[in-house]
N, C-alpha and C positions, 0 to 999 in steps of 0.2 A: 655825548656830555652836559648831560641832566644839571650836574652841580654844576657851580661856577667855579673857575680859576682864575687865580690871580695873579700872577704876572709882573714880578721883582729885574728891577735897573744894574746887572754889578759893575760897580765904579771901581774905576783900575783912579793909583795918584796923579793929578792931576794939578800946574800951578792952579793955584786957588781964586783964580779968576775966573778959570774954565774951568772948574767943579761947581762954581755957581752953577755957570751958566747950565755948564749941562746938566742940574740939578733942575734950575727950574724948567729945562726944557723940557727931562723925562716924565716930569708931574705932570702938567701940562697938558702933556701926548696919553696924556693917561695910563701911564704902569703907575700899579697900586704899594709897590714898597724901591727900597733904591737901599742895595745891601755890598757890603765892604767888605777884605779880606784881613789876616790880621797874622804880622810874623812882623819879631823880634830884630831879626837879618836875612835878608833874604841873596836874593842875588840880581833881583831888579826890582824897581824902586816899588815901595810898601807905604803906607802909611800906619799910624796905633789903631790902632780899629776902632777902640772908642769916644777917640779925638778924631777922627776922622765923621763919628757920629751926632756927633756935638755940632762938630762943623755945616753938616747938614743942616742939621735940625734946627740950627738958627736962619738956614737960607730956605729953609723948604713949609707948606703949612700941611697937606693932606698925607702925602705919600705913610708908609712904616716903615719904619728906618732899622734893618737888622744884621746881623754878621753872619761869616759864613766862607771861615767860620773866624767865630774869641778860639781863641792857646787859653783853657781856663787855664794846665796846669802852672805855665809860666808867670800867673798873677796867686799871691795868697787870696785868699777867698776869701774875706769881710774885705780888703779896698778893690776890690773885686765890685760885692755886692754893691757900697758903698760906692762904687761909680756907673755902676749901672744904672743904680738908680738917682745919678745925678738927672741922668740922657731919658734918662725915662721920665720925669718929674720936672725937666724943662722944654722936652718937647710931646706937653703935654699927652701921656698915652701913648706910643708910640712905634716902641721900641718890640723886637723881633732877637731874637737873641739864642744861634745858633752856635752851637762848640762844639769843641776836637782835641780833642789832646794834643794834636802832632808829632814832633816825635823822627820827622825826619831828616834836618840837617840840626845836631850834637847842640853848635854854638850856640844855638839859639837859649835851651836848654842851661853851659855852660853859662850865658853871658846874663839871663834868670838870677843865676846858686840854685837851683837845683836840678838833681838829679833827675836824667829825662829817664832809667830807669823805674823809676814810682808815681810817671803822669799818671796812670788809669785810675793810682787809685786819689790821688790827689786832684783826679775833675769827680767822682765820685760824688768824694767827702764835701770835695766846695758843693754841688749841685745844690745838696743837699743846706749844707750853711745858706749858702744866697736867700733861699728859701725860707728858710726858717727866720732870719731877719726879715724878709720882705714882709713876711706879712704881721711884724710891727710888738711893741710891747718889746720889753727887755726878753734876750734872750742869752738863756744858757749851753754850751753843749763845751764837749766834749773828747775828741777828734785824737788819731794817728799825725795828725798837721796842723788842723785847730783845736786850744783851748782858751776859752771867756767865760764872762760872770757878767748877769747882765747889761750884757753890749746892746744896742739900740743904730736903728740905717733908721733919719730924720737929718730930713723934710722922707720921708716914703714915696716907692715910685706914684708914679700914680695910678698904675692898673696893679687895681687890688690884688694882695700880693706877688705883687710881679711880673716882667718883662715872661711872655711861655717861651721857655728854655726850649730848643730843636736841637738832635745830640745826629750829629758825624760819628763816619765813619764806617767803616763796613768789620773790623772783626768780628769775631763774635763776640767777644769783648766791648763792641759799638753797640751793639744791635742789643744786648740785655740791660746797657746803659738806658738809651733810649728807652728798650718798654717798660723797667725799673722805675727810672727817675726821672725821665724829660717827658715833654709835652707833646710831643710830636721828634719825627725823623729826619733828615738833612740829607740825602746824597747826593752824592758825586763822584765820575765819573764807574758810572755802570750805566747796561741799558739797561730800557723796558721790560722784560725779562728779570731781570736777577734784579730790580729796585719792589717791583710783584714778593719777592721772594723773600729777598728782605726786610719788607714791612711783613710780610706771616710768621717770619718768628720776632720781632718787637711784640707785637699783638700779641702771640703766645707769649713773652718773655712780660708785659702783661698782663698778661688774666693769670700765670701763677703766679704773682705776684702781688694779683688780689685789689687789682686796677680796674680801670672800663676801658677793655682796646678803642674802644668807639669811640670815643675821646679822644685819640692822640691822631694828629695831624701829619701831610708829607709834605716834606720842600725838597724840590732836587736843584741843584744848582750843574746848568748844565752849558757846555758850549757853541756857540752859536758864530757861524755865517754864513751872511746869502750872501750869492755871488749867483752872476746869469746864469752859469752852469752846474750840475754837481760836484764835474773836474776839479771844477780851477777855486772855487771852493775847499777841497777840500787838499788842492794844491799849499794853498796859500796855510790850515791851519796847522797845516803837520808840517811846517817848516817854522813856524811862530810857534806849538807849543814843543816841537825840539826842542829848540834855544832854549822853552823856557823847563823842561826837563830836564833835558840835556845825556836824551836819548830820544830812538830813533820814536816816532810817536806814527806813520805816515797810518797802520794799523789801531790804534786808537781810534784814533782819531775817527778811521774809518766808520769804525763799530759803537762808541761814544759822544760823536760827535754833532749835533744836527747842521746838516749844508744844503745848499746848492741853491736853485730859487725858490723867490717866497711861498709859489705851493708848497718847492720839495716840506720845505721847512715846515710848514704848517701840519700838512700831514706827522714829518715824524716827530713834531711834538703829543700829537695827540696822541701818540702808540704811550708819552708821557701819562697822558692828562686819566688812558687808559687802564696802566698799571693802577693806578691810584695818590699818581702826587697828585694836590690841589693849592699846591704854591710851585709855580717855574720860576726858577732864579737865571737871566737868562745872559752869558757874559763873552761881548764878543772874539771876538779870536780875526783878529785886521790891527794892524796898528792904535797907536790908540789915540793918534790926531785921523783916525777915519771913526771913530768907538760912538760922537754925537748923530751920524750921517745913518750909522750901522743904529744904533736906538731908531732911530726917528723913520725910518724903513721898515727896520718891526714892529711898531707901530701901528704905520701903516695900509704894508702887502702881508702882516704874518699876521696877527694876533686878528683882526678881523672877523679871517677863517676859523678862529679859534674860542669868537663869543658867538 
């Protein structure tokens, strides 16, 4: 791994004082970024992503701030562009926007008043709208879902042209979206070989769309459990993820999670880097109260072998 890989910490919802303390500790432990999930209605606690990032922006100084992933179709494109630009401006240009379309939970679309069957088209158009508004100046747009003339985003994002947009998902439509519209691909619940194949498709889509495929980056959100043995880590991850996703997750945990001793985990993470991932987002699969211990142990015992 001659090219440096960045490492992010995926944070769960927790009381504000605990969240602030953990964010500061993660930053001090040398992680490159903090990432948050997003749902409007879910079966375990999750903060709204942009509000969550705004809080993290206020209590940290250095780390990048990402969404993994922001459910873009649930928001009006212009409002999302304004909110994201605001967080980017207030954070000094630290936002990375991972986006997805969702769809697993119909109630979220009912809550947002958005037809679920339009989520892909809404996401495609929203990426175009946001990037147009972030370029600055008076902007006109006439699409299927957004219609406006002379709109401006002021203050603009701190990053010229706005934050990078990493597109998540595993469907053909998602890979096409990443290659044609995104600044990179953000994978999830994929083994390294699956990531390699998806990246090839994303870059092919970029090239066919007249874009430079080498300019696209790759991130991966990976579940990780560090324990004294592989089997102990597998048992814990399978139990937690089975409850989270309401299905037997033991075999998927074996296939998609990073598990075991620090040396085991470092070796497994190296396979993701070898597949082309340049931003590894680490999501501990242990009780939330144990997240600080896991992040500290990963920083001290796993990441040095990769850096």
